[in-house]
C-alpha positions in Angstrom: 22.5 -63.2 -8.1 24.6 -65.4 -9.3 28.3 -64.1 -10.3 29.3 -64.7 -13.8 32.8 -65.9 -14.7 34.9 -63.5 -16.7 33.2 -60.1 -15.4 33.2 -57.9 -12.7 30.4 -56.5 -10.4 30.3 -52.7 -10.0 28.7 -51.0 -6.9 25.2 -51.1 -8.2 25.5 -55.2 -8.6 25.4 -54.9 -12.3 27.9 -57.1 -14.4 30.4 -55.1 -16.1 32.8 -56.7 -18.6 36.4 -55.1 -18.6 38.3 -53.9 -16.3 36.9 -51.3 -13.4 40.4 -49.7 -12.3 41.3 -46.1 -13.1 43.7 -45.8 -16.2 46.2 -43.3 -14.7 48.5 -42.9 -17.3 45.9 -42.7 -20.2 46.6 -38.8 -20.8 50.6 -39.3 -20.7 50.4 -42.0 -23.5 47.7 -39.9 -25.4 50.5 -36.8 -25.2 53.1 -38.6 -26.4 51.1 -40.7 -29.1 50.2 -37.0 -30.8 53.3 -35.3 -30.0 54.6 -33.1 -32.8 56.9 -35.2 -35.4 55.5 -38.5 -34.9 53.5 -40.3 -37.1 50.3 -40.4 -35.7 49.3 -44.1 -37.7 52.4 -45.5 -36.8 51.7 -45.6 -33.0 48.2 -46.2 -33.2 47.3 -49.2 -31.0 45.6 -52.3 -32.5 42.1 -52.3 -32.8 40.2 -54.6 -30.4 37.4 -56.8 -30.7 34.5 -55.0 -29.5 33.1 -56.0 -26.0 30.7 -58.5 -25.5 27.3 -57.0 -24.3 26.0 -58.9 -21.6 22.7 -60.9 -21.9 19.9 -59.4 -20.2 16.9 -61.2 -19.0 13.7 -60.0 -20.4 11.6 -58.4 -17.5 8.7 -60.9 -16.2 5.2 -59.7 -16.6 3.5 -59.1 -13.4 0.8 -61.8 -13.3 -1.8 -59.9 -11.2 -2.1 -56.6 -10.4 -1.7 -55.4 -6.5 -4.8 -53.7 -5.4 -4.6 -50.1 -4.6 -6.2 -49.0 -1.1 -6.9 -45.5 -0.4 -6.7 -44.2 2.9 -9.7 -42.5 4.5 -7.2 -39.8 5.5 -6.3 -39.1 2.1 -10.3 -38.6 1.2 -10.8 -36.3 4.2 -8.1 -34.5 3.3 -9.0 -33.8 -0.2 -12.9 -33.5 0.8 -11.4 -30.5 3.1 -9.4 -29.1 0.1 -12.6 -29.4 -1.7 -14.6 -27.5 0.5 -12.4 -24.7 1.3 -12.0 -23.9 -2.5 -15.6 -23.9 -2.7 -15.9 -21.5 0.3 -12.8 -19.6 -1.6 -14.9 -19.2 -4.6 -18.0 -17.9 -2.6 -16.3 -15.6 -0.6 -15.0 -14.3 -4.1 -18.5 -13.7 -5.4 -19.6 -12.2 -2.1 -16.6 -9.8 -2.4 -17.7 -8.8 -6.2 -21.0 -7.9 -4.9 -20.2 -5.9 -2.0 -17.9 -3.9 -4.7 -20.6 -3.3 -7.1 -22.7 -2.2 -3.8 -19.6 0.2 -2.6 -19.7 1.5 -6.2 -23.1 2.2 -6.5 -23.2 3.9 -3.1 -20.5 6.0 -4.0 -22.0 7.2 -7.3 -25.6 7.9 -5.4 -23.3 9.6 -2.4 -21.4 12.2 -5.1 -24.9 12.9 -6.9 -26.6 13.4 -3.2 -23.7 15.9 -2.4 -24.2 17.8 -5.7 -27.8 18.0 -4.5 -26.8 19.3 -1.1 -24.8 22.1 -2.8 -27.8 23.4 -4.8 -30.4 23.1 -1.7 -27.8 24.9 0.7 -28.0 27.6 -2.4 -31.2 28.0 -2.7 -31.7 28.0 0.9 -29.3 30.9 1.6 -31.3 32.8 -0.9 -34.6 32.1 0.8 -33.2 33.8 4.1 -31.5 36.9 2.4 -31.6 39.1 5.4 -32.3 42.4 3.1 -35.4 40.4 1.2 -36.9 39.8 4.8 -36.1 43.1 6.1 -38.3 44.4 3.0 -40.8 42.0 3.9 -41.3 42.9 7.5 -41.5 46.6 6.2 -44.0 45.7 3.9 -46.1 44.5 6.6 -45.9 47.1 9.1 -43.6 45.7 11.4 -41.2 47.8 13.1 -38.4 47.2 16.1 -39.5 47.3 19.4 -38.7 50.7 21.3 -37.9 50.9 24.8 -41.0 51.2 26.1 -42.2 47.8 25.0 -39.3 46.1 26.4 -40.0 44.2 29.8 -37.1 42.6 32.1 -38.0 39.9 34.6 -36.0 39.5 37.3 -35.2 35.7 38.2 -32.7 35.8 40.6 -34.9 35.1 43.7 -34.8 31.2 44.7 -37.7 28.8 43.6 -40.1 27.9 46.4 -43.2 25.8 46.6 -45.9 25.8 48.7 -48.0 22.6 49.2 -51.7 23.1 50.2 -53.1 19.4 51.5 -56.5 18.8 51.7 -57.9 19.2 55.3 -60.6 16.5 55.3 -58.0 13.3 55.4 -57.4 10.9 57.9 -54.4 9.3 59.1 -55.2 6.0 57.5 -55.9 7.9 54.0 -52.3 9.3 54.4 -50.7 6.2 55.3 -52.6 4.9 52.2 -51.2 7.9 49.9 -47.5 7.4 51.1 -47.7 3.4 50.5 -49.1 4.2 46.8 -46.6 6.9 46.1 -43.7 4.3 47.5 -45.0 1.6 44.8 -45.2 4.2 42.3 -41.8 5.6 42.5 -40.7 1.7 43.0 -42.2 0.5 39.7 -40.9 3.9 37.8 -37.6 3.3 38.9 -37.3 -0.4 37.5 -38.8 1.1 33.9 
């Protein structure tokens, strides 16, 4: 940018007409000018002419528009985000369906618990001991007497007697042993 005469450039490289230096005595002069007992009109500084505004050049219109290229990585990112959004919505739909199923199953469970209490009460009424005793006496049943009770002694160890057929020969016994061995092998792997 060409330098204009009669002005200065600020740090943003814009033209500024006038002085860019700080006026450190400005506050002191204002205090003296407004001091009590002094006529404000006398001390008034002469009016300055308005500063000329710099002319700005109109911005040149672009002759052609720059072509915008979209990165494939950005497109892939948007595609992944869209897929994740659809998956999230689908999971919310599944969650809603499952929540509805849970609520209906809880209602069914409460109804079944009520029915269970009712059935347990009916069951206990059917097995009333006094009613059973009366029914047994009406049928002619009585408790067994001591002459009707028999005790079996099972304290002796178990023993087995195996009887073999006398007419088998050695070859038949060998075939039976092999057959039993194959049967045990097959049964082991079942």
